[in-house]
SELUMLO-973508 format. One record per residue (C-alpha): residue number from 1; x, y, z. Coordinates in Angstrom, 2 decimals, decimal comma, always signed. Layout:
! SELUMLO-973508
SITE  seq       c1       c2       c3
SITE  NUM        X        Y        Z
...
This chain:
! SELUMLO-973508
SITE  seq       c1       c2       c3
SITE    1    +4,40   +46,97   +52,74
SITE    2    +5,85   +46,56   +49,23
SITE    3    +7,16   +49,42   +47,11
SITE    4    +6,69   +49,17   +43,31
SITE    5    +9,49   +51,01   +41,52
SITE    6    +8,00   +52,10   +38,19
SITE    7    +9,88   +51,78   +34,87
SITE    8   +11,73   +54,88   +33,75
SITE    9   +12,33   +56,23   +37,27
SITE   10    +8,74   +57,36   +37,98
SITE   11    +7,32   +57,74   +41,49
SITE   12    +7,14   +54,62   +43,61
SITE   13    +3,80   +53,08   +44,63
SITE   14    +3,18   +51,46   +47,99
SITE   15    +1,03   +48,39   +48,38
SITE   16    +0,02   +46,74   +51,62
SITE   17    -0,05   +42,93   +51,44
SITE   18    -0,96   +40,69   +54,35
SITE   19    +1,36   +37,80   +55,26
SITE   20    +0,72   +34,87   +52,89
SITE   21    -1,78   +37,04   +51,05
SITE   22    -2,11   +38,02   +47,37
SITE   23    -2,68   +41,39   +45,72
SITE   24    -3,10   +42,20   +42,06
SITE   25    -1,74   +45,49   +40,74
SITE   26    -1,95   +46,80   +37,17
SITE   27    +1,38   +48,21   +36,05
SITE   28    +1,78   +50,34   +32,93
SITE   29    +4,54   +49,64   +30,44
SITE   30    +7,65   +51,74   +30,33
SITE   31   +11,20   +51,81   +28,95
SITE   32   +12,75   +49,98   +31,88
SITE   33   +12,13   +46,93   +34,04
SITE   34    +9,66   +46,81   +36,95
SITE   35   +11,20   +46,24   +40,40
SITE   36    +9,83   +45,49   +43,87
SITE   37   +11,44   +46,63   +47,14
SITE   38   +10,62   +44,77   +50,34
SITE   39   +10,62   +46,25   +53,88
SITE   40   +14,11   +44,78   +54,39
SITE   41   +15,41   +46,81   +51,43
SITE   42   +15,84   +43,87   +49,03
SITE   43   +14,99   +44,69   +45,40
SITE   44   +13,57   +42,10   +42,96
SITE   45   +13,18   +42,59   +39,21
SITE   46   +10,04   +41,18   +37,56
SITE   47   +10,59   +39,04   +34,47
SITE   48    +7,64   +38,57   +32,04
SITE   49    +6,44   +34,96   +31,89
SITE   50    +7,28   +33,32   +28,57
SITE   51    +5,51   +30,35   +27,02
SITE   52    +7,69   +27,25   +27,10
SITE   53    +9,47   +26,68   +23,82
SITE   54    +8,75   +23,42   +22,02
SITE   55   +11,69   +21,58   +20,53
SITE   56   +11,91   +21,77   +16,77
SITE   57   +10,57   +18,66   +14,98
SITE   58   +13,26   +16,17   +14,05
SITE   59   +13,88   +16,57   +10,30
SITE   60   +13,56   +13,59    +7,98
SITE   61   +17,11   +14,13    +6,73
SITE   62   +20,30   +15,66    +8,01
SITE   63   +23,98   +15,09    +8,60
SITE   64   +25,15   +12,88   +11,44
SITE   65   +26,45   +15,91   +13,31
SITE   66   +23,19   +17,89   +12,85
SITE   67   +20,92   +15,08   +13,96
SITE   68   +23,02   +14,28   +17,03
SITE   69   +22,65   +17,89   +18,20
SITE   70   +18,89   +17,86   +17,65
SITE   71   +18,17   +14,52   +19,31
SITE   72   +16,72   +14,89   +22,79
SITE   73   +15,30   +11,61   +24,10
SITE   74   +11,73   +11,90   +25,31
SITE   75   +11,06   +15,39   +23,90
SITE   76   +11,01   +14,84   +20,15
SITE   77    +7,50   +15,66   +18,86
SITE   78    +5,93   +12,63   +17,21
SITE   79    +8,99   +10,39   +17,59
SITE   80    +8,78    +7,46   +20,07
SITE   81   +11,52    +7,37   +22,70
SITE   82   +12,67    +3,96   +21,51
SITE   83   +13,07    +5,24   +17,93
SITE   84   +15,12    +8,16   +19,24
SITE   85   +17,41    +5,82   +21,14
SITE   86   +17,92    +3,52   +18,15
SITE   87   +18,63    +6,44   +15,82
SITE   88   +21,07    +7,95   +18,31
SITE   89   +22,93    +4,64   +18,50
SITE   90   +23,31    +4,56   +14,71
SITE   91   +24,46    +8,20   +14,61
SITE   92   +27,04    +7,56   +17,33
SITE   93   +28,38    +4,60   +15,35
SITE   94   +28,70    +6,76   +12,22
SITE   95   +30,35    +9,50   +14,27
SITE   96   +32,85    +7,04   +15,72
SITE   97   +33,62    +5,92   +12,14
SITE   98   +34,67    +9,51   +11,35
SITE   99   +31,66   +10,21    +9,10
SITE  100   +29,94   +13,27   +10,62
SITE  101   +29,07   +14,75    +7,20
SITE  102   +27,26   +11,77    +5,67
SITE  103   +23,50   +12,19    +5,68
SITE  104   +20,81   +10,00    +7,19
SITE  105   +17,26    +9,88    +5,86
SITE  106   +14,98    +8,51    +8,55
SITE  107   +11,66    +6,75    +7,86
SITE  108   +12,43    +6,65    +4,14
SITE  109    +9,44    +5,53    +2,07
SITE  110   +10,08    +2,97    -0,66
SITE  111    +8,69    +3,97    -4,09
SITE  112    +5,06    +2,97    -4,76
SITE  113    +4,64    +1,15    -1,45
SITE  114    +3,40    +1,91    +2,03
SITE  115    +6,67    +0,63    +3,51
SITE  116    +9,13    +2,90    +5,28
SITE  117   +12,62    +1,75    +6,21
SITE  118   +14,11    +2,96    +9,47
SITE  119   +17,01    +4,81    +7,85
SITE  120   +19,02    +5,25    +4,68
SITE  121   +22,63    +6,39    +4,93
SITE  122   +23,68    +8,55    +1,97
SITE  123   +27,23    +9,66    +1,25
SITE  124   +30,04    +9,42    -1,28
SITE  125   +32,12    +6,36    -2,03
SITE  126   +35,83    +6,53    -1,18
SITE  127   +37,34    +8,59    -3,97
SITE  128   +34,36   +10,98    -3,96
SITE  129   +33,14   +10,32    -7,51
SITE  130   +30,07    +8,13    -6,96
SITE  131   +27,28    +8,16    -4,38
SITE  132   +26,91    +5,37    -1,87
SITE  133   +23,85    +4,22    +0,07
SITE  134   +22,94    +1,77    +2,80
SITE  135   +19,45    +0,73    +3,95
SITE  136   +19,42    +0,26    +7,72
SITE  137   +16,96    -1,49    +9,99
SITE  138   +17,34    -0,44   +13,60
SITE  139   +16,82    -3,09   +16,27
SITE  140   +17,67    -3,34   +19,96
SITE  141   +17,75    -6,07   +22,57
SITE  142   +18,36    -5,96   +26,26
SITE  143   +20,48    -8,99   +27,12
SITE  144   +21,56   -12,41   +25,94
SITE  145   +21,80   -13,51   +22,33
SITE  146   +19,63   -12,27   +19,48
SITE  147   +16,79   -14,60   +18,55
SITE  148   +17,83   -16,25   +15,26
SITE  149   +14,36   -15,98   +13,74
SITE  150   +14,29   -12,28   +14,57
SITE  151   +17,70   -11,93   +12,95
SITE  152   +16,60   -13,82    +9,83
SITE  153   +13,40   -11,80    +9,43
SITE  154   +15,18    -8,47    +9,88
SITE  155   +17,87    -9,43    +7,38
SITE  156   +15,23   -10,52    +4,86
SITE  157   +13,39    -7,19    +5,20
SITE  158   +16,58    -5,26    +4,48
SITE  159   +17,35    -7,45    +1,47
SITE  160   +13,85    -6,91    +0,06
SITE  161   +14,12    -3,17    +0,52
SITE  162   +17,49    -3,05    -1,25
SITE  163   +16,14    -5,19    -4,11
SITE  164   +13,09    -2,94    -4,47
SITE  165   +15,16    +0,25    -4,63
SITE  166   +17,51    -1,37    -7,14
SITE  167   +14,58    -2,33    -9,41
SITE  168   +12,60    +0,87    -9,12
SITE  169   +15,15    +3,72    -9,12
SITE  170   +16,94    +4,54   -12,36
SITE  171   +19,97    +5,70   -10,37
SITE  172   +20,47    +2,20    -8,94
SITE  173   +19,04    -0,09   -11,60
SITE  174   +22,18    -0,09   -13,72
SITE  175   +24,53    +0,34   -10,75
SITE  176   +23,35    -2,00    -7,98
SITE  177   +26,77    -1,84    -6,37
SITE  178   +25,95    +1,67    -5,14
SITE  179   +23,57    +0,37    -2,46
SITE  180   +23,88    -2,10    +0,39
SITE  181   +21,96    -2,82    +3,57
SITE  182   +22,44    -3,97    +7,12
SITE  183   +20,72    -4,39   +10,46
SITE  184   +22,03    -2,28   +13,33
SITE  185   +21,59    -4,13   +16,63
SITE  186   +21,58    -1,79   +19,62
SITE  187   +22,37    -3,10   +23,09
SITE  188   +20,44    -1,55   +25,98
SITE  189   +22,11    -3,54   +28,77
SITE  190   +24,72    -1,12   +30,25
SITE  191   +27,37    -3,79   +30,90
SITE  192   +27,09    -5,39   +27,48
SITE  193   +26,91    -2,00   +25,77
SITE  194   +30,16    -0,99   +27,46
SITE  195   +31,81    -4,03   +25,89
SITE  196   +30,29    -3,68   +22,41
SITE  197   +29,93    +0,04   +22,00
SITE  198   +26,79    +1,62   +20,61
SITE  199   +25,90    -1,27   +18,38
SITE  200   +26,97    -3,86   +15,82
SITE  201   +26,20    -4,78   +12,23
SITE  202   +24,42    -8,12   +12,60
SITE  203   +24,96   -10,05   +15,82
SITE  204   +28,14   -11,75   +14,56
SITE  205   +30,04    -8,61   +13,45
SITE  206   +32,12    -6,84   +16,05
SITE  207   +31,93    -3,11   +16,55
SITE  208   +35,47    -2,59   +15,25
SITE  209   +34,64    -4,52   +12,10
SITE  210   +31,43    -2,49   +11,72
SITE  211   +33,46    +0,72   +11,76
SITE  212   +35,77    -0,71    +9,10
SITE  213   +32,83    -1,65    +6,87
SITE  214   +31,35    +1,83    +7,12
SITE  215   +34,68    +3,44    +6,24
SITE  216   +35,03    +1,09    +3,26
SITE  217   +31,63    +2,16    +1,97
SITE  218   +31,58    +5,89    +2,79
SITE  219   +34,13    +8,67    +2,53
SITE  220   +34,32   +11,46    +5,16
SITE  221   +32,71   +13,89    +2,69
SITE  222   +29,40   +15,81    +2,66
SITE  223   +26,48   +13,51    +1,77
SITE  224   +24,14   +16,19    +0,37
SITE  225   +24,95   +15,42    -3,31
SITE  226   +24,13   +11,75    -2,74
SITE  227   +20,80   +12,60    -1,09
SITE  228   +19,83   +14,93    -3,94
SITE  229   +20,69   +12,26    -6,52
SITE  230   +18,57    +9,68    -4,67
SITE  231   +15,52   +11,91    -4,25
SITE  232   +15,72   +13,23    -7,82
SITE  233   +16,11    +9,79    -9,42
SITE  234   +13,42    +8,76   -11,91
SITE  235   +11,19    +5,86   -10,91
SITE  236   +11,37    +2,93   -13,30
SITE  237    +7,92    +1,49   -14,12
SITE  238    +7,54    -2,10   -13,02
SITE  239    +5,70    -4,46   -15,35
SITE  240    +2,49    -5,36   -13,48
SITE  241    +2,32    -8,63   -15,45
SITE  242    +5,39    -9,98   -13,61
SITE  243    +3,64    -9,95   -10,21
SITE  244    +6,77    -9,32    -8,16
SITE  245    +6,13    -9,13    -4,43
SITE  246    +6,78    -5,69    -3,00
SITE  247    +8,52    -5,41    +0,39
SITE  248    +5,22    -4,51    +2,07
SITE  249    +3,66    -7,72    +0,66
SITE  250    +6,41   -10,15    +1,67
SITE  251    +5,25   -10,35    +5,28
SITE  252    +1,74   -11,31    +4,18
SITE  253    +3,17   -13,97    +1,88
SITE  254    +5,20   -15,38    +4,75
SITE  255    +2,07   -15,66    +6,90
SITE  256    +0,21   -17,48    +4,11
SITE  257    +3,11   -19,90    +3,51
SITE  258    +3,37   -20,79    +7,20
SITE  259    -0,39   -21,36    +7,39
SITE  260    -0,28   -23,62    +4,33
SITE  261    +2,61   -25,63    +5,78
SITE  262    +0,70   -26,22    +9,03
SITE  263    -2,52   -27,07    +7,16
SITE  264    -0,88   -30,00    +5,41
SITE  265    -0,88   -32,09    +8,59
SITE  266    -3,88   -30,49   +10,27
SITE  267    -6,79   -32,56   +11,63
SITE  268    -9,52   -31,82   +10,85
SITE  269    -8,52   -30,63    +7,41
SITE  270    -8,45   -26,91    +6,79
SITE  271    -9,62   -24,48    +4,14
SITE  272    -7,52   -21,33    +3,85
SITE  273    -9,17   -18,11    +2,68
SITE  274    -6,80   -15,27    +1,79
SITE  275    -8,57   -11,93    +1,48
SITE  276    -7,22    -8,62    +0,26
SITE  277    -8,25    -5,67    -1,85
SITE  278    -6,47    -3,99    -4,76
SITE  279    -2,83    -3,33    -3,92
SITE  280    -2,61    -6,04    -1,27
SITE  281    -0,58    -8,34    -3,54
SITE  282    -3,18   -11,09    -3,47
SITE  283    -2,35   -12,53    -6,91
SITE  284    +1,39   -12,02    -6,37
SITE  285    +1,14   -13,96    -3,10
SITE  286    -0,72   -16,77    -4,87
SITE  287    +1,91   -17,01    -7,60
SITE  288    +4,77   -16,90    -5,09
SITE  289    +3,09   -19,71    -3,18
SITE  290    +2,68   -21,68    -6,42
SITE  291    +6,38   -21,30    -7,25
SITE  292    +7,46   -22,35    -3,75
SITE  293    +5,26   -25,46    -3,67
SITE  294    +6,44   -26,50    -7,14
SITE  295   +10,05   -25,95    -6,05
SITE  296    +9,40   -28,42    -3,23
SITE  297    +7,96   -30,91    -5,78
SITE  298    +4,55   -30,81    -4,12
SITE  299    +1,37   -31,83    -5,93
SITE  300    -0,21   -28,45    -6,62
SITE  301    -2,99   -27,24    -8,91
SITE  302    -3,70   -23,63    -9,85
SITE  303    -6,72   -21,96   -11,37
SITE  304    -7,94   -18,42   -11,75
SITE  305   -11,51   -17,21   -11,72
SITE  306   -10,69   -14,28   -14,02
SITE  307   -10,16   -15,40   -17,64
SITE  308    -8,44   -12,06   -18,38
SITE  309    -5,90   -12,51   -15,59
SITE  310    -5,30   -16,17   -16,43
SITE  311    -4,67   -15,23   -20,07
SITE  312    -2,22   -12,54   -18,96
SITE  313    -0,33   -14,94   -16,69
SITE  314    -0,13   -17,55   -19,44
SITE  315    +1,06   -15,01   -22,02
SITE  316    +4,09   -14,06   -19,90
SITE  317    +4,95   -17,67   -19,06
SITE  318    +4,00   -17,63   -15,38
SITE  319    +1,73   -20,65   -15,75
SITE  320    +4,00   -22,82   -17,90
SITE  321    +3,63   -26,44   -16,79
SITE  322    +0,95   -25,63   -14,23
SITE  323    -1,91   -28,13   -13,98
SITE  324    -5,61   -27,52   -13,48
SITE  325    -7,75   -29,86   -11,44
SITE  326   -10,60   -31,60   -13,33
SITE  327   -12,96   -30,56   -10,53
SITE  328   -12,85   -27,05   -11,99
SITE  329   -15,05   -28,11   -14,89
SITE  330   -18,76   -27,56   -14,36
SITE  331   -19,55   -31,07   -15,64
SITE  332   -17,10   -32,88   -13,38
SITE  333   -19,08   -35,67   -11,78
SITE  334   -16,41   -37,80   -10,14
SITE  335   -15,17   -37,61    -6,60
SITE  336   -12,06   -35,56    -6,10
SITE  337    -9,09   -37,36    -4,59
SITE  338    -8,51   -34,74    -1,91
SITE  339    -4,72   -34,79    -2,09
SITE  340    -2,17   -32,06    -2,62
SITE  341    -2,72   -28,31    -2,77
SITE  342    -5,16   -26,28    -4,85
SITE  343    -4,76   -22,52    -5,30
SITE  344    -7,82   -20,66    -6,58
SITE  345    -7,15   -16,98    -7,29
SITE  346    -9,96   -14,48    -7,91
SITE  347   -12,22   -16,85    -5,96
SITE  348   -15,00   -14,26    -5,92
SITE  349   -15,60   -15,42    -9,52
SITE  350   -16,69   -18,91    -8,43
SITE  351   -19,92   -19,95   -10,13
SITE  352   -22,70   -22,43    -9,48
SITE  353   -22,64   -25,89   -11,11
SITE  354   -23,87   -26,36   -14,67
SITE  355   -24,33   -22,60   -15,01
SITE  356   -23,01   -21,42   -18,37
SITE  357   -25,44   -18,51   -18,10
SITE  358   -25,98   -16,25   -15,05
SITE  359   -27,89   -17,80   -12,17
SITE  360   -29,81   -16,11    -9,40
SITE  361   -27,95   -15,79    -6,11
SITE  362   -30,94   -16,87    -4,02
SITE  363   -30,42   -20,56    -4,85
SITE  364   -27,96   -21,58    -2,14
SITE  365   -27,36   -25,02    -3,64
SITE  366   -26,33   -23,58    -6,98
SITE  367   -24,33   -20,83    -5,35
SITE  368   -22,08   -23,32    -3,58
SITE  369   -21,77   -25,97    -6,26
SITE  370   -18,34   -25,11    -7,62
SITE  371   -17,15   -24,16    -4,14
SITE  372   -18,00   -27,65    -2,89
SITE  373   -16,12   -29,30    -5,74
SITE  374   -13,01   -27,19    -5,29
SITE  375   -12,87   -27,85    -1,54
SITE  376   -13,12   -31,61    -2,09
SITE  377   -10,45   -31,41    -4,80
SITE  378    -7,45   -31,04    -2,47
SITE  379    -6,26   -31,68    +1,02
SITE  380    -5,30   -28,00    +1,34
SITE  381    -7,47   -25,69    -0,79
SITE  382    -6,41   -22,04    -0,74
SITE  383    -8,90   -19,43    -1,98
SITE  384    -7,68   -15,90    -2,72
SITE  385   -10,44   -13,33    -3,07
SITE  386   -11,31    -9,65    -2,97
SITE  387   -14,30    -9,63    -0,64
SITE  388   -15,57    -6,29    -1,99
SITE  389   -15,42    -7,47    -5,60
SITE  390   -18,09   -10,11    -5,04
SITE  391   -21,57   -10,07    -6,51
SITE  392   -21,00    -9,84   -10,26
SITE  393   -23,67   -11,56   -12,40
SITE  394   -23,70   -15,31   -11,95
SITE  395   -20,90   -15,35    -9,39
SITE  396   -21,22   -16,83    -5,94
SITE  397   -17,72   -16,62    -4,44
SITE  398   -17,48   -14,85    -1,10
SITE  399   -16,00   -15,48    +2,32
SITE  400   -19,40   -16,53    +3,66
SITE  401   -20,17   -19,02    +0,87
SITE  402   -16,71   -20,63    +1,00
SITE  403   -16,64   -20,80    +4,80
SITE  404   -20,15   -22,26    +4,88
SITE  405   -19,26   -24,97    +2,36
SITE  406   -16,07   -25,79    +4,29
SITE  407   -17,96   -26,09    +7,56
SITE  408   -20,52   -28,40    +5,95
SITE  409   -17,64   -30,69    +4,95
SITE  410   -16,26   -30,71    +8,50
SITE  411   -13,25   -28,53    +7,71
SITE  412   -11,74   -25,74    +9,76
SITE  413   -11,64   -22,31    +8,12
SITE  414    -8,47   -20,22    +8,42
SITE  415    -8,55   -16,62    +7,21
SITE  416    -5,55   -14,42    +6,43
SITE  417    -6,28   -10,77    +5,66
SITE  418    -3,45    -9,35    +3,55
SITE  419    -4,69    -5,81    +4,14
SITE  420    -3,67    -6,23    +7,79
SITE  421    -0,01    -6,46    +6,74
SITE  422    +0,05    -3,05    +5,07
SITE  423    -1,39    -3,07    +1,61
SITE  424    +0,19    +0,10    +0,39
SITE  425    -1,44    +3,02    -1,31
SITE  426    -3,87    +0,94    -3,35
SITE  427    -5,76    -0,13    -0,23
SITE  428    -6,71    +3,42    +0,75
SITE  429    -7,76    +4,18    -2,81
SITE  430   -10,03    +1,14    -2,96
SITE  431   -11,64    +2,05    +0,36
SITE  432   -12,30    +5,59    -0,88
SITE  433   -13,87    +4,29    -4,10
SITE  434   -16,14    +1,99    -2,07
SITE  435   -17,27    +4,95    +0,03
SITE  436   -17,81    +7,06    -3,09
SITE  437   -20,10    +4,44    -4,63
SITE  438   -21,99    +3,78    -1,42
SITE  439   -20,62    +0,27    -0,92
SITE  440   -19,40    +1,37    +2,51
SITE  441   -21,69    +3,26    +4,88
SITE  442   -19,10    +5,91    +5,65
SITE  443   -18,91    +9,57    +4,62
SITE  444   -16,68   +10,34    +1,66
SITE  445   -14,39   +13,37    +1,60
SITE  446   -12,47   +15,00    -1,22
SITE  447    -9,83   +12,78    -2,80
SITE  448    -6,34   +14,06    -1,90
SITE  449    -4,69   +15,74    -4,90
SITE  450    -1,26   +14,36    -3,93
SITE  451    -2,42   +10,79    -3,27
SITE  452    -0,96    +7,70    -4,93
SITE  453    -2,59    +6,27    -6,93
SITE  454    -3,98    +9,48    -8,37
SITE  455    -7,66    +9,92    -9,26
SITE  456    -8,57   +12,61   -11,78
SITE  457   -11,80   +13,78   -13,43
SITE  458   -11,96   +14,54   -17,17
SITE  459   -14,63   +16,71   -18,79
SITE  460   -14,71   +14,67   -21,98
SITE  461   -13,63   +11,24   -23,25
SITE  462   -11,09   +12,92   -25,51
SITE  463    -9,54   +14,73   -22,55
SITE  464    -9,50   +11,42   -20,64
SITE  465    -7,63    +9,67   -23,43
SITE  466    -5,13   +12,54   -23,74
SITE  467    -4,44   +12,47   -20,01
SITE  468    -3,79    +8,71   -19,96
SITE  469    -1,56    +8,92   -23,04
SITE  470    +0,47   +11,78   -21,59
SITE  471    +1,12    +9,92   -18,35
SITE  472    +2,36    +6,78   -20,11
SITE  473    +4,20    +8,43   -23,00
SITE  474    +7,59    +7,45   -21,59
SITE  475    +6,63    +3,92   -20,59
SITE  476    +4,12    +2,00   -18,56
SITE  477    +0,93    +0,09   -19,23
SITE  478    -2,49    +1,67   -19,73
SITE  479    -6,06    +0,77   -20,70
SITE  480    -9,30    +2,54   -21,52
SITE  481   -12,32    +0,85   -19,94
SITE  482   -16,08    +1,38   -19,89
SITE  483   -19,18    +0,14   -18,13
SITE  484   -22,02    -1,77   -19,75
SITE  485   -23,94    +1,26   -21,03
SITE  486   -22,74    +0,58   -24,57
SITE  487   -23,61    -2,55   -26,59
SITE  488   -20,66    -4,91   -26,87
SITE  489   -22,08    -8,12   -28,35
SITE  490   -22,67    -6,94   -31,95
SITE  491   -19,80    -7,53   -34,45
SITE  492   -19,23    -3,81   -35,12
SITE  493   -20,05    -2,56   -31,62
SITE  494   -18,14    +0,41   -30,22
SITE  495   -18,15    +2,97   -27,44
SITE  496   -19,39    +6,27   -28,88
SITE  497   -19,72    +9,51   -26,91
SITE  498   -20,49   +12,50   -29,15
SITE  499   -17,87   +12,64   -31,89
SITE  500   -15,46   +10,40   -29,95
SITE  501   -15,59    +6,65   -30,61
SITE  502   -13,42    +3,63   -29,98
SITE  503   -14,09    -0,07   -30,75
SITE  504   -14,44    -2,68   -28,04
SITE  505   -11,13    -4,45   -27,50
SITE  506   -12,48    -8,00   -27,32
SITE  507   -13,90    -7,68   -30,85
SITE  508   -10,55    -6,56   -32,27
SITE  509    -8,59    -9,26   -30,42
SITE  510   -11,00   -11,98   -31,53
SITE  511   -10,39   -11,06   -35,18
SITE  512    -6,73   -10,03   -34,98
SITE  513    -4,83   -10,25   -31,66
SITE  514    -2,23    -7,74   -32,88
SITE  515    -4,79    -5,13   -33,97
SITE  516    -4,84    -1,66   -32,43
SITE  517    -2,79    -0,03   -29,72
SITE  518    -4,20    -0,63   -26,20
SITE  519    -5,36    +3,01   -26,09
SITE  520    -7,09    +2,74   -29,47
SITE  521    -9,71    +0,41   -28,00
SITE  522   -11,93    +0,11   -24,94
SITE  523   -12,05    -2,89   -22,60
SITE  524   -15,00    -4,40   -20,75
SITE  525   -14,85    -5,27   -17,07
SITE  526   -14,51    -8,96   -18,03
SITE  527   -11,32    -8,13   -19,96
SITE  528    -9,50    -6,33   -17,13
SITE  529   -10,82    -7,90   -13,95
SITE  530    -7,97    -9,13   -11,79
SITE  531    -5,42    -7,24   -13,92
SITE  532    -3,59    -4,05   -13,03
SITE  533    -2,12    -1,30   -15,19
SITE  534    -0,05    +1,77   -14,48
SITE  535    -2,87    +4,07   -15,65
SITE  536    -6,50    +3,36   -16,39
SITE  537    -9,24    +5,45   -18,00
SITE  538   -12,83    +4,75   -16,92
SITE  539   -15,92    +5,82   -18,89
SITE  540   -19,04    +5,90   -16,70
SITE  541   -22,27    +5,71   -18,69
SITE  542   -25,93    +6,54   -17,98
SITE  543   -26,41    +3,21   -16,21
SITE  544   -25,06    +4,86   -13,01
SITE  545   -25,90    +8,51   -12,30
SITE  546   -26,11   +10,86    -9,31
SITE  547   -29,61   +12,16    -8,52
SITE  548   -30,93   +14,02    -5,48
SITE  549   -27,99   +13,14    -3,25
SITE  550   -27,66    +9,45    -4,08
SITE  551   -26,56    +7,01    -6,76
SITE  552   -29,28    +5,76    -9,10
SITE  553   -28,89    +2,78   -11,44
SITE  554   -30,76    +2,66   -14,74
SITE  555   -30,94    -0,98   -15,76
SITE  556   -32,59    -0,03   -19,06
SITE  557   -29,35    +1,73   -19,99
SITE  558   -27,28    -1,42   -19,38
SITE  559   -26,47    -3,62   -22,39
SITE  560   -25,12    -6,50   -20,31
SITE  561   -27,43    -9,46   -21,06
SITE  562   -26,38   -11,11   -17,80
SITE  563   -28,42    -8,52   -15,87
SITE  564   -31,74    -9,64   -17,34
SITE  565   -32,03   -12,80   -15,26
SITE  566   -31,27   -11,06   -11,96
SITE  567   -33,72    -9,44    -9,53
SITE  568   -33,63    -5,60    -9,95
SITE  569   -31,96    -4,94    -6,58
SITE  570   -29,23    -7,48    -7,25
SITE  571   -28,69    -6,18   -10,79
SITE  572   -28,34    -2,64    -9,41
SITE  573   -25,63    -3,82    -6,97
SITE  574   -23,84    -5,51    -9,87
SITE  575   -23,73    -2,22   -11,82
SITE  576   -22,17    -0,39    -8,85
SITE  577   -19,61    -3,15    -8,22
SITE  578   -18,70    -3,17   -11,91
SITE  579   -17,56    +0,45   -11,65
SITE  580   -15,77    -0,26    -8,39
SITE  581   -13,75    -2,91   -10,24
SITE  582   -12,89    -0,55   -13,11
SITE  583   -11,92    +2,30   -10,77
SITE  584    -9,38    +0,13    -8,92
SITE  585    -7,31    -1,15   -11,88
SITE  586    -4,78    +1,73   -11,98
SITE  587    -1,59    +1,30    -9,96
SITE  588    -0,39    +4,85   -10,43
SITE  589    -3,61    +6,56   -11,37
SITE  590    -7,11    +6,55   -12,84
SITE  591    -8,86    +9,15   -15,00
SITE  592   -12,67    +9,12   -14,83
SITE  593   -15,30   +10,62   -17,13
SITE  594   -19,07   +10,44   -16,67
SITE  595   -21,37   +11,08   -19,64
SITE  596   -23,96   +12,60   -17,29
SITE  597   -23,58   +16,31   -16,52
SITE  598   -25,15   +16,19   -13,05
SITE  599   -22,96   +13,24   -12,12
SITE  600   -19,84   +15,08   -13,32
SITE  601   -20,81   +18,05   -11,15
SITE  602   -21,03   +15,78    -8,11
SITE  603   -17,72   +14,09    -8,92
SITE  604   -16,05   +17,49    -9,40
SITE  605   -16,80   +18,25    -5,74
SITE  606   -14,71   +15,25    -4,71
SITE  607   -12,13   +14,55    -7,42
SITE  608    -9,44   +16,91    -8,79
SITE  609    -9,78   +17,76   -12,47
SITE  610    -7,22   +16,83   -15,08
């Protein structure tokens, strides 16, 4: 028999409960607690069951003291236990250095890349007048000595991250001494950790020396002003024509270089195919490989399937002294010597032999003619291509055609996919564009308004031009581009939409290379393919429109004479791929305008307006 003592001193209720039995009783609310009295006279107070409280998410920034309090190994939402342990080790080291008020930004994203560094320490330099920063890679090992290759790779990653921040942030560009970097090695073996403390800076720096280095770099002052200065710093535009490897592209370059080194002595001989979409650093990797092989005094040839990109590289001096192999010429009839290295960038532009005009893709012999010559031309041929940019008129380069030609010559094919190493924001943008245009059989959702690169929809060509100009007013490169729905082969040809008109750029450059600002003219796909600009405007004409839930190509609206010799289905694919190429030229953003009202309505459902 159990007595229920009601809240507020009301009358007691008696309930009979069998031994080991259960009984449910509804109890009204009152001003006081509910108590139970057992037959022995013991009184128990009932406490309402509360949902378990979840720990607060670990913030992306905070002082050393704040983050140490919040860290709880194994219970941090979304943070792996190992990452918690490594971060705790760094915080303990900073605490032991007497720097509880400096701030740590964890998983800090480098500007315009997909790379995040483990941590950035932000504080004030001794004296308190200037900020001070340190990029940190967190690493642990259980016992023994650190693998020297692991040490070298980690150190190189930190160096690349520091160099990138120094180039891209105005705060650091003129004051590179404000930032440094190191690798924090964290021992997990209890005995060794007792001897070395929570960690060391590089394997050959003692813990005591690490504490000294931190005190030399940071003052025991609040780090909030330094964090604010870092996050508020302007981003300095980087000249796309210099093709500098970003930190997220260095790992892919390293994989390509190692593959090329092994291929030199390989039997049977190898053909290396490097694939990657926009933003993967494909051309930058090719140029870095060219520089390294020339530095080693190797016999190396370089060619580029995109005349526009090759002209750009030559104009900025990146191809000074570089040789082309005679096998590149369509009329080359001799046998290649098969020595040295040959780098062929934009290999999707490979053409059939003796084909100054477009050729049909059904002729397999013609499709592989130039591919065969280029493979025979060197002991180690390296082809760099964007697999989704294949299929333009007269072009035969693709992974399948190159691999097939290599196999026919008894060579082994080695593929390296740069997208697998983290291609940055441009990769996701290119995939979305492919889904938009139906090149990928996947549903397409609305383009994120805060994505990088940005994609915006303009209601008119004038609004498109204004948007591109505004976004590059303080620096950066930009181009206006258009599809083939406007004639471009007549001497006075132009792109005209209503009362807005601009001349084709190739006509102006042919007559006067210095004529017209880049945004006073419009470029064809041939003039920008392989190139990248900070911002790009794209004019979509009536050759590609949206009708009844699908894309429809109107070949009669195309003024590209290369389309006339192609089967209709192949020509239609070429039109779609042309716009895919144009829509992936912008590093920071693209502004799109379609001349067709129904198409604009469809695009407005998916793309934010200017």
